[in-house]
N, C-alpha and C positions, 0 to 999 in steps of 0.2 A: 448553073443553078440545078441546084436539084428540084423535084418538083416538093418535098420537105421544106425544102427553104422559101419558095414562094408562097406555099401554102400559110406557112408562120406568119410570115411578113402581110398576105392577106389578112390574117386574123388580127394584126397589131391595126392594121389600117381600118379593119372596120368597127372595132374596140374605138381607137381615136376617135372614130366617127361617133360613136353613140356614147361619146363623154358631152358631145354638145346635146346641149339639151335647152328644153324653151325656157328653162328658168335661170337667170344669169349667177343666182347666187348659188346655185350647187352649178352651173359649168366652170366655176372660178374654182372651185373646189376640186372638182372631177377633173378639169385635163391636166392642171398640174402635180395630182398626184400618180394621175396614170403616168407623164411626159417624166417625173422624176423616178416613181420606185416602182411602176406594177413592174417591170424584168428581174427586179430584187425579192420579189415576193417570193416564197414560198409556193409550189401548185398548189396549195389546199385554198390559200388567201387570194391568188389570183382565181380562182374559180369563184371565193368570196364576191370580189372584184367584177366577174363577171352577171353575178348574181344579184347584187347592185345595181347592175344597170340594167337591167329587166324591169325594174321598179318605176312605178312613178316619180315622177318629178315633186309633186306637190309634196308623195310621203319625203323625199329626202331633202327637204327644204324643209322638215317638221324635226328631222334628225338631226340638220346639222346646225339647225339653231337652236336643238337643245328643247323643241319643244314636246316632243316626243320622244319614246325609241324603239328600236321595232323589236317587236318579241318574237324574230326568231334571231338565235345565240349567235348564228355566224353573218347574218348581216349588221347586228349589235356591233361584234368582232371587227370587221372591215369598215363600218362608220366610226367608228374609235379609231382603224391606222389613219383612214382621210383625217381625219379630223386632229390626228398629234402631229397634220402635217406641218398643220398653221402654229400649234405651239413651238414648233421647233425654227 
């Protein structure tokens, strides 16, 4: 296996781990979205998802429960994609 493949696999493992959160309501949205959709996202949306993982759990909880919206348009876009998985 090439070093590039190992690095890609390690990156995926780390992202999967970062989907695990302290607030269960956030985790139950992130983990399935990651497992089912991440690899199918275009590179820009993959970057947006990784940016989302850098956010605080409380902020994500507020966004996922429609109590507030991210000010950053990139975060708003990926939050919308995550929430659209629930609607489908």
